[in-house]
Backbone bond lengths (Angstrom), bond angles and torsions (degrees), N, CA, C in turn:
res aa  C-N    CA-C-N  psi(-1)  N-CA   C-N-CA  omega(-1)  CA-C   N-CA-C  phi
1 V - - - 1.344 - - 1.506 107.00 -
2 D 1.373 117.64 130.24 1.450 120.70 177.60 1.557 104.90 -101.73
3 V 1.354 111.86 138.29 1.476 122.47 -179.17 1.469 102.19 -121.00
4 H 1.351 111.13 130.77 1.478 118.70 -178.95 1.468 109.57 -124.94
5 G 1.395 113.61 125.62 1.456 123.08 -177.91 1.552 110.84 -131.44
6 E 1.260 119.84 -138.11 1.350 124.54 -177.40 1.553 114.00 -150.54
7 T 1.221 118.84 123.69 1.464 126.04 179.85 1.605 105.91 -61.67
8 A 1.359 111.90 130.46 1.435 117.23 171.81 1.553 111.23 -153.75
9 H 1.336 119.53 166.27 1.446 122.27 177.71 1.484 106.61 -78.61
10 A 1.328 112.83 135.83 1.513 118.62 -177.96 1.482 110.26 -70.43
11 G 1.303 124.93 -22.39 1.389 127.48 -173.80 1.545 111.39 -78.74
12 P 1.335 118.21 -67.83 1.442 117.08 -176.57 1.518 118.46 -79.38
13 T 1.301 122.04 -12.05 1.471 124.75 -174.67 1.546 106.35 -78.62
14 P 1.404 114.68 117.77 1.386 121.66 176.30 1.536 111.84 -60.59
15 M 1.309 114.41 150.19 1.511 118.35 179.50 1.437 114.20 -54.54
16 D 1.395 116.54 -41.79 1.475 121.10 -172.79 1.541 112.80 -76.76
17 R 1.405 116.00 -1.38 1.450 119.28 179.33 1.597 111.06 -115.43
18 R 1.261 115.56 5.72 1.461 120.42 -174.70 1.547 107.72 -80.61
19 K 1.307 114.51 146.78 1.446 124.25 177.27 1.542 107.46 -135.26
20 N 1.321 112.52 60.95 1.471 121.02 -169.21 1.542 107.16 -85.06
21 A 1.341 115.95 108.94 1.442 121.73 177.67 1.458 113.65 -60.23
22 L 1.364 118.64 -36.87 1.344 125.23 175.89 1.502 116.89 -54.60
23 I 1.379 113.58 -41.05 1.475 121.71 -178.38 1.599 106.36 -70.50
24 G 1.312 115.50 -42.28 1.537 114.98 179.63 1.486 108.34 -68.20
25 A 1.266 122.34 -36.91 1.471 123.35 176.51 1.660 111.48 -64.82
26 A 1.319 113.22 -37.72 1.411 117.21 178.32 1.563 111.77 -67.32
27 M 1.412 115.45 -43.58 1.417 119.35 175.58 1.623 110.64 -58.88
28 L 1.325 116.51 -43.42 1.379 117.22 176.13 1.543 115.68 -59.59
29 A 1.342 111.89 -39.28 1.476 118.65 -179.41 1.622 110.54 -62.78
30 V 1.381 115.53 -34.89 1.386 120.02 176.49 1.484 111.10 -70.56
31 A 1.390 119.41 -36.31 1.423 123.54 -177.20 1.572 108.78 -71.44
32 V 1.325 116.89 -38.99 1.448 120.37 174.40 1.509 111.19 -62.52
33 N 1.283 118.72 -42.18 1.430 119.77 177.98 1.483 112.97 -67.93
34 D 1.361 122.24 -35.59 1.418 125.09 164.84 1.443 116.66 -51.45
35 V 1.343 118.17 -45.87 1.432 122.50 176.00 1.520 111.93 -57.74
36 G 1.298 112.97 -46.61 1.519 118.28 176.32 1.450 112.99 -54.75
37 W 1.359 119.64 -43.36 1.442 122.57 178.23 1.502 113.67 -67.49
38 K 1.350 114.96 -35.49 1.484 118.05 178.87 1.441 111.67 -62.29
39 Y 1.435 120.33 -31.60 1.430 123.95 -176.44 1.530 111.57 -103.97
40 H 1.252 117.14 10.17 1.470 125.24 -174.39 1.604 110.36 -56.11
41 A 1.286 116.49 -43.18 1.516 121.62 -173.28 1.415 110.87 -66.77
42 T 1.363 120.50 -18.67 1.469 122.25 178.86 1.526 108.08 -110.76
43 E 1.273 123.46 24.07 1.359 128.31 177.31 1.464 112.16 69.85
44 G 1.251 121.80 22.68 1.518 128.11 170.44 1.562 109.18 -72.79
45 K 1.319 111.73 143.27 1.491 117.86 177.12 1.426 108.49 -139.79
46 A 1.327 119.26 138.21 1.424 127.61 172.70 1.503 111.42 -132.32
47 T 1.235 118.15 138.67 1.493 119.41 -171.34 1.587 110.23 -152.83
48 V 1.310 119.02 141.79 1.435 124.66 161.39 1.411 108.38 -98.55
49 P 1.403 122.82 91.36 1.410 122.64 178.26 1.496 119.46 -76.76
50 R 1.377 116.28 -12.97 1.362 124.88 179.38 1.479 115.72 -145.74
51 L 1.310 120.16 136.81 1.459 128.68 177.98 1.505 107.93 -142.57
52 V 1.325 118.73 122.03 1.419 122.13 -179.57 1.608 105.32 -120.90
53 A 1.217 117.24 132.96 1.508 122.25 176.27 1.453 109.47 -122.26
54 W 1.359 119.48 154.26 1.497 126.21 -173.76 1.543 102.60 -140.94
55 P 1.267 122.41 129.81 1.433 124.85 12.25 1.537 111.21 -89.20
56 N 1.244 122.52 1.74 1.573 122.13 174.50 1.485 110.32 58.53
57 K 1.292 118.27 50.10 1.481 119.05 179.69 1.519 109.43 -129.88
58 A 1.314 119.07 149.55 1.467 124.70 174.03 1.480 108.74 -59.11
59 G 1.353 114.96 138.47 1.498 118.82 175.55 1.530 117.41 78.18
60 I 1.291 114.67 8.15 1.534 117.01 -177.43 1.550 105.93 -133.99
61 L 1.338 115.03 131.06 1.418 120.61 169.41 1.569 113.98 -69.44
62 S 1.324 115.27 143.84 1.506 115.18 -175.77 1.503 108.16 -84.22
63 E 1.374 113.11 137.24 1.438 119.25 171.91 1.530 112.65 -89.81
64 Y 1.251 117.44 -16.16 1.472 118.39 -174.70 1.619 106.34 -145.50
65 A 1.367 112.97 139.07 1.407 120.18 167.32 1.538 112.55 -144.28
66 Q 1.191 114.68 149.82 1.500 122.34 178.28 1.524 109.51 -123.60
67 V 1.338 112.32 127.87 1.524 119.67 -179.11 1.461 108.89 -119.07
68 T 1.345 117.27 127.79 1.431 120.49 168.94 1.516 109.74 -92.41
69 C 1.303 113.28 122.04 1.458 117.10 176.23 1.577 109.71 -105.86
70 D 1.313 112.01 135.60 1.509 117.38 -176.74 1.566 106.68 -132.57
71 V 1.376 112.13 113.85 1.460 117.98 174.04 1.518 108.24 -117.16
72 R 1.427 112.01 141.93 1.408 118.37 -172.52 1.618 111.11 -140.35
73 H 1.272 114.35 141.31 1.525 118.92 175.35 1.489 104.36 -165.07
74 A 1.266 112.81 156.09 1.537 118.58 177.18 1.475 113.72 -65.26
75 E 1.355 115.20 -34.27 1.593 119.48 -179.65 1.422 107.57 -96.14
76 R 1.321 112.43 134.66 1.500 124.49 177.14 1.473 108.92 -60.24
77 E 1.322 119.24 -45.00 1.491 122.65 -178.80 1.509 110.33 -58.84
78 T 1.313 118.58 -40.99 1.418 121.75 -178.28 1.461 110.30 -68.71
79 V 1.364 120.82 -41.57 1.492 123.28 175.67 1.504 106.33 -56.45
80 E 1.220 118.88 -47.05 1.517 122.91 -178.54 1.577 109.77 -59.91
81 Q 1.253 117.66 -36.30 1.525 122.97 179.87 1.585 105.33 -71.62
82 M 1.239 112.11 -46.57 1.510 114.83 -179.36 1.499 111.01 -60.37
83 W 1.260 117.38 -44.77 1.467 122.66 -178.68 1.486 111.44 -64.53
84 A 1.311 112.50 -40.29 1.527 119.92 176.74 1.553 110.16 -59.45
85 E 1.283 114.10 -39.44 1.558 117.75 -179.89 1.537 110.21 -71.85
86 V 1.336 115.56 -35.49 1.583 114.31 173.72 1.485 110.31 -64.73
87 K 1.352 116.61 -42.09 1.485 120.78 179.84 1.559 109.84 -63.26
88 A 1.254 113.84 -40.51 1.557 114.37 177.90 1.444 114.32 -69.16
89 A 1.317 125.86 -21.43 1.385 130.46 174.76 1.529 112.05 -74.07
90 M 1.251 117.95 -30.60 1.419 123.78 -176.25 1.601 118.73 -49.89
91 P 1.329 112.47 -48.58 1.458 114.47 179.21 1.575 113.51 -55.65
92 D 1.351 115.55 -44.43 1.466 121.74 -176.88 1.561 105.40 -66.75
93 C 1.249 123.95 -47.72 1.381 126.63 178.96 1.503 106.72 -55.33
94 A 1.300 120.35 -52.15 1.459 120.16 -176.45 1.551 110.92 -60.36
95 K 1.302 114.36 -45.98 1.483 118.06 -176.38 1.530 108.50 -62.95
96 R 1.221 119.64 -41.20 1.566 123.00 -172.67 1.593 103.41 -70.15
97 A 1.253 119.59 -34.75 1.529 120.36 -179.49 1.467 114.49 -94.08
98 N 1.357 116.81 -0.30 1.455 123.66 -178.43 1.536 113.29 55.21
99 V 1.295 112.50 45.88 1.440 121.03 -178.58 1.570 114.08 -131.84
100 E 1.231 121.08 169.59 1.381 123.88 178.18 1.602 111.16 -109.17
101 M 1.294 118.39 136.18 1.484 126.12 176.24 1.387 112.73 -123.11
102 R 1.365 111.98 140.80 1.494 116.93 172.57 1.640 108.01 -150.86
103 I 1.341 107.48 147.09 1.494 112.13 -179.68 1.436 107.06 -80.53
104 A 1.384 110.63 117.56 1.533 121.80 -177.27 1.497 111.97 -79.11
105 G 1.249 119.51 -27.87 1.497 121.39 -179.31 1.604 105.03 -173.10
106 Q 1.434 105.67 159.58 1.445 111.60 178.43 1.496 109.26 -140.36
107 W 1.326 115.74 138.48 1.478 119.42 -173.80 1.570 106.13 -136.70
108 Q 1.316 114.27 131.76 1.495 117.74 179.98 1.478 105.88 -119.88
109 F 1.301 116.37 141.85 1.522 122.79 171.47 1.518 106.96 -162.74
110 G 1.320 114.63 167.28 1.453 118.61 170.06 1.490 120.29 103.88
111 N 1.342 116.57 -9.80 1.483 114.44 175.51 1.526 114.39 -94.77
112 E 1.272 113.55 9.96 1.491 116.71 174.32 1.506 112.62 -60.61
113 R 1.172 122.33 146.26 1.449 125.43 178.71 1.538 103.78 -104.36
114 F 1.390 112.07 139.53 1.406 117.52 178.88 1.504 110.91 -78.09
115 D 1.399 116.80 163.65 1.492 123.13 -177.41 1.494 113.70 -65.46
116 P 1.326 119.11 119.67 1.569 123.50 178.19 1.412 111.18 -48.78
117 G 1.477 115.48 -42.52 1.471 115.98 -173.42 1.558 111.92 -72.67
118 C 1.379 117.54 -33.95 1.455 116.86 175.56 1.567 111.61 -65.07
119 I 1.372 112.07 -41.36 1.457 122.12 179.42 1.587 109.62 -56.52
120 R 1.307 109.76 -47.19 1.514 116.42 179.98 1.575 110.27 -62.86
121 L 1.308 118.40 -44.18 1.488 120.20 178.77 1.463 113.49 -62.71
122 I 1.363 117.95 -32.66 1.496 122.18 177.85 1.476 109.18 -70.27
123 R 1.331 118.28 -41.37 1.412 122.87 -179.48 1.623 111.36 -65.26
124 E 1.347 111.71 -43.56 1.385 116.25 -179.93 1.463 114.36 -66.77
125 A 1.409 117.84 -35.05 1.415 124.29 178.40 1.608 108.45 -67.34
126 A 1.209 117.24 -40.18 1.437 123.42 179.27 1.549 112.24 -67.29
127 E 1.323 114.57 -41.93 1.445 113.91 177.13 1.536 112.18 -72.35
128 Q 1.361 117.10 -37.86 1.487 118.63 174.76 1.556 114.67 -57.99
129 L 1.338 113.51 -35.94 1.484 120.91 177.08 1.473 114.76 -83.60
130 G 1.327 120.75 -9.15 1.406 122.97 -175.30 1.525 113.16 74.78
131 V 1.261 119.65 25.03 1.488 124.58 -179.77 1.489 109.62 -89.72
132 R 1.324 114.38 124.63 1.508 115.47 175.80 1.573 108.05 -64.74
133 H 1.394 112.41 143.73 1.394 117.81 -176.36 1.480 110.96 -151.26
134 R 1.290 121.07 162.22 1.461 129.66 162.05 1.388 111.73 -156.33
135 D 1.361 114.51 158.19 1.455 121.26 174.44 1.461 110.99 -78.94
136 I 1.304 119.19 143.11 1.448 122.58 174.89 1.516 108.67 -140.84
137 L 1.321 114.06 156.44 1.416 123.99 169.67 1.515 111.24 -108.66
138 S 1.283 112.01 98.96 1.527 118.19 -171.88 1.477 118.90 -70.47
139 Q 1.351 115.09 -33.40 1.394 122.42 -174.39 1.534 114.86 61.60
140 A 1.288 117.82 11.93 1.421 125.91 178.72 1.451 110.87 -81.59
141 G 1.246 122.29 140.93 1.481 124.41 177.90 1.601 107.21 -83.80
142 H 1.312 113.62 118.79 1.494 113.65 -179.36 1.579 104.64 -136.90
143 D 1.353 113.67 158.77 1.493 121.20 172.92 1.563 111.30 -50.49
144 A 1.285 114.30 -31.52 1.453 120.17 -177.77 1.507 112.78 -53.95
145 Y 1.309 115.84 -36.57 1.545 121.27 178.37 1.495 107.52 -59.23
146 Y 1.329 121.18 -43.73 1.441 123.59 -174.56 1.511 104.85 -72.10
147 I 1.351 122.78 -44.98 1.412 125.83 -178.40 1.498 108.28 -58.11
148 S 1.345 118.79 -38.80 1.448 123.54 -175.10 1.499 112.74 -58.73
149 R 1.299 118.84 -21.42 1.410 126.42 -179.46 1.451 114.54 -71.95
150 I 1.396 113.14 -26.45 1.437 119.80 -178.15 1.492 117.52 -121.55
151 A 1.318 114.99 -14.99 1.522 118.06 177.36 1.502 111.44 -148.14
152 P 1.363 117.09 152.79 1.490 119.20 175.46 1.455 110.86 -52.18
153 T 1.338 118.98 132.43 1.535 126.92 -175.23 1.441 112.39 -148.29
154 A 1.292 117.27 149.05 1.377 132.34 168.60 1.492 114.70 -150.01
155 M 1.285 119.53 173.44 1.438 121.40 -179.43 1.535 111.02 -132.20
156 I 1.322 112.37 149.90 1.483 117.65 176.08 1.588 104.90 -124.16
157 F 1.373 115.78 127.75 1.448 121.69 176.76 1.546 106.74 -110.31
158 T 1.388 116.40 141.93 1.358 121.74 169.54 1.535 109.85 -110.80
159 P 1.370 117.73 149.17 1.575 113.58 -178.72 1.464 112.82 -69.90
160 C 1.259 112.56 145.98 1.494 123.80 171.75 1.592 108.87 -106.31
161 R 1.315 115.71 149.05 1.406 118.14 176.83 1.467 114.37 -55.46
162 D 1.330 115.99 127.46 1.463 125.14 -177.09 1.480 115.80 56.13
163 G 1.411 113.76 19.70 1.461 117.44 173.52 1.537 113.32 74.19
164 I 1.320 116.45 10.79 1.484 119.59 -172.83 1.514 110.54 -85.36
165 S 1.342 114.92 126.30 1.418 121.16 -178.94 1.566 111.47 -133.19
166 H 1.367 116.99 149.52 1.522 121.95 -177.07 1.473 110.47 53.00
167 N 1.322 112.37 54.67 1.465 119.73 -178.56 1.548 106.55 -157.95
168 E 1.300 118.08 148.15 1.443 121.50 -178.64 1.607 110.77 -58.03
169 A 1.317 115.62 -27.56 1.498 116.54 178.90 1.517 113.16 -79.96
170 E 1.379 117.53 -1.45 1.406 117.19 177.52 1.437 113.27 -57.77
171 H 1.394 119.03 135.90 1.415 121.04 178.24 1.488 108.69 -155.04
172 A 1.306 118.51 129.87 1.404 121.22 179.06 1.610 105.39 -121.23
173 E 1.337 108.53 124.35 1.493 119.72 -178.64 1.558 109.81 -63.21
174 V 1.248 121.16 146.44 1.471 124.26 172.24 1.513 109.46 -64.85
175 D 1.328 121.50 -27.78 1.436 124.86 175.74 1.504 111.19 -62.04
176 Y 1.363 117.17 -23.74 1.532 120.41 178.39 1.460 111.94 -103.02
177 T 1.449 119.90 -29.11 1.366 118.65 -177.26 1.548 113.38 -77.76
178 V 1.295 118.61 -33.46 1.374 122.31 -174.00 1.544 108.82 -70.07
179 P 1.317 123.43 -39.49 1.468 121.81 175.24 1.551 109.13 -67.00
180 G 1.308 121.26 -33.86 1.431 122.32 178.80 1.503 108.31 -65.92
181 V 1.348 117.72 -45.20 1.422 118.15 177.55 1.564 116.47 -62.01
182 N 1.326 109.54 -38.78 1.503 114.29 175.84 1.535 114.84 -65.92
183 V 1.329 114.29 -33.76 1.467 120.25 174.30 1.501 111.72 -61.99
184 L 1.406 113.73 -45.91 1.458 121.00 174.19 1.554 110.78 -58.69
185 L 1.233 122.17 -48.20 1.379 128.30 -179.48 1.504 111.00 -56.22
186 H 1.329 119.07 -52.19 1.490 120.96 178.76 1.493 114.79 -71.99
187 A 1.321 119.64 -26.87 1.467 121.39 177.47 1.588 105.22 -73.72
188 V 1.344 119.80 -43.00 1.433 120.86 174.88 1.459 112.85 -58.29
189 L 1.380 117.86 -53.16 1.431 120.95 179.74 1.565 112.94 -54.42
190 A 1.355 117.90 -40.84 1.399 123.28 178.64 1.447 112.15 -63.32
191 R 1.314 115.84 -43.68 1.482 121.33 172.08 1.519 110.70 -59.15
192 A 1.286 121.56 -50.62 1.440 123.52 -179.88 1.505 116.33 -63.27
193 N 1.343 118.32 -23.42 1.394 123.67 -177.27 1.477 114.62 -99.66
194 R 1.328 118.04 4.04 1.500 120.45 -176.89 1.510 115.56 -74.93
């Protein structure tokens, strides 16, 4: 989402004349987060993972901001409803910040289903090796989603300490990664030997 305001000095510019794109972007970020919490009970997630403001300097109101909005749910219809609610919040955010907002681009991914045959081979390999396993719907964006459009694909996750991912504190014990790698090895061999 592009947010357009007007650069001005933070000191002399009265509050009622400000058109701070960063404030509009921040309001939208809160609205996106609120949508995520609304759908939390059904595993919905909504995030603003990136917000860029320009000129991004102390003492100056931002004339431009860009907000990346990310909504996720296992059901396509619910994703569409969540996104509709984000879009519905935009006019109020823009009005309150005295800025203009527009959707600059839209990108959808992640509702592809993985290959049942690959999933079965992974389950069988885990059972054969005595590795505890369960099916999960991660809702994480991975290259595997794109590969699944052209080739049979599935994913294997191994536990990280405290469930932390994409963070400097992420750590996977060898005791968890080695079984995951062995499951992958046996699943690939089973696929190659079919």
